[in-house]
C-alpha positions as a printed Julia matrix, in Angstrom:
129×3 Matrix{Float64}:
   0.06  -0.12   -0.13
   0.97   3.49   -0.92
   0.01   7.17    0.55
  -0.8    9.33   -2.14
  -1.04  13.38   -1.2
  -1.59  15.47   -4.71
  -0.83  19.04   -4.61
  -0.76  21.93   -6.99
  -4.52  22.41   -7.68
  -5.58  26.3    -8.25
  -7.6   28.67  -10.4
  -5.97  29.27  -13.69
  -7.65  31.51  -16.87
  -8.66  29.31  -19.79
  -5.65  29.03  -21.9
  -3.15  28.77  -18.77
  -1.02  26.27  -17.81
  -0.84  24.08  -14.53
   1.62  21.49  -12.64
   0.01  18.87  -10.18
   2.45  16.46   -8.36
   2.02  13.6    -5.94
   3.74  12.33   -3.74
   3.91   8.99   -2.81
   4.82   7.14    0.87
   5.62   3.33    0.69
   8.33   1.27   -0.57
   6.9   -0.28   -3.58
   6.15   3.11   -5.46
   8.74   2.26   -8.1
   7.25  -0.93   -8.79
   3.84   0.23   -9.42
   1.76   1.71  -12.57
   0.37   5.21  -11.72
  -2.66   7.25  -13.26
  -4.16  10.65  -12.85
  -8.06  10.7   -12.8
 -10.72  13.71  -12.69
 -14.02  14.31  -11.38
 -16.65  17.46  -12.04
 -19.15  17.97  -10.15
 -22.16  15.42  -11.23
 -19.92  13.54  -13.28
 -18.03  10.08  -13.22
 -14.43   9.83  -11.95
 -12.99   9.55  -15.52
  -9.29   8.53  -16.58
  -6.78  10.95  -17.46
  -3.45   9.99  -17.98
  -1.14   6.88  -16.65
   2.18   6.16  -16.91
   4.12   2.5   -16.39
   6.59   1.54  -13.53
   9.26   2.85  -15.44
   8.28   5.45  -16.82
   8.9    4.24  -20.35
   5.19   4.05  -21.22
   2.23   6.85  -21.19
  -0.9    6.92  -22.01
  -3.75   9.24  -22.2
  -7.3   10.0   -22.29
  -8.72  11.8   -26.06
  -9.52  14.65  -24.54
  -6.26  15.75  -22.76
  -3.67  14.53  -25.82
  -1.29  16.85  -26.81
  -1.79  18.9   -23.78
  -0.9   17.2   -20.56
   2.44  15.33  -19.98
   2.59  13.02  -17.17
   5.35  11.89  -15.47
   7.3   10.18  -12.43
  10.56  10.72  -10.3
  11.09   6.92   -8.63
  14.0    8.44   -6.96
  11.88  11.12   -5.45
   8.84   8.83   -5.36
   6.71  11.35   -7.1
   4.39  11.53  -10.29
   3.3   14.98  -12.18
   0.96  16.03  -14.5
   1.82  19.08  -16.69
  -1.49  20.67  -18.06
  -1.31  23.25  -20.6
  -4.22  25.03  -22.84
  -6.37  24.64  -20.1
  -9.76  24.42  -21.01
 -13.09  24.96  -19.1
 -14.11  21.64  -19.57
 -10.79  20.56  -17.42
 -12.42  21.87  -14.17
 -12.16  18.76  -11.76
 -11.04  17.14   -8.81
  -7.97  15.62   -9.85
  -6.75  12.38   -7.86
  -3.7   10.32   -8.31
  -4.09   6.69   -7.68
  -1.6    4.2    -7.97
  -2.02   0.31   -9.17
  -1.23  -2.58   -7.4
   2.39  -3.63   -6.86
   3.75  -5.33  -10.74
   0.49  -4.74  -12.11
   0.7   -5.1   -15.76
  -1.63  -2.71  -17.29
  -3.61  -2.57  -20.56
  -4.83  -0.13  -22.89
  -8.28  -1.17  -21.86
  -7.63  -1.32  -18.11
  -6.09   2.18  -17.68
  -9.36   3.8   -17.39
 -10.87   2.03  -14.94
 -10.85   3.37  -11.7
 -11.37  -0.43  -10.56
  -7.88  -1.45  -11.5
  -6.17   0.87   -8.48
  -5.76   0.09   -5.29
  -4.6    3.55   -3.77
  -6.1    6.9    -4.23
  -5.1   10.71   -2.77
  -7.32  12.68   -1.58
  -7.77  14.78   -4.76
  -6.83  18.6    -5.61
  -9.22  21.28   -7.05
  -8.51  22.79  -10.7
 -10.77  25.16  -11.68
 -10.44  27.23  -15.06
 -11.74  30.41  -15.44
 -13.32  32.15  -18.72
C-alpha cells in the first residue's frame, strides 16, 4: 500500500498552465503503474493519464492528448501532471492513483478506476474564462 498526497491545484485562466504533483510514501512506489483521474461535479470519475512503473510508456485520454504530460521520478517517489492549454471543461478534482505492485496495465485497463489500489484525496483545479 502507498499513501498518496496531491498538490498544485488552483485557479487558472483558460489557456493557462498548471502542474500537479503527487507524493507517495511506501517502498513499492517504483513498481507501480500510476495514473491521474478527475471528477467534475455531477460526473463520474474519468481517466486522464497513466504511466508505467518505469516511466517508459504513457497513456492519455483523448480529451487531453497533446495538452497534458504525465511523468514520474522514482527516486523522489513522485508523479506529476503538466497541464497546458487548459479549457473550462478541465475543471475538476484531480486524483492520483496507484495500481497494485507489478500489475501489468493494458490499454483496456488504464481507464478503469477499479484497477487501482490506492488513491489520494484529490486537488481542485478550476479553469476560468
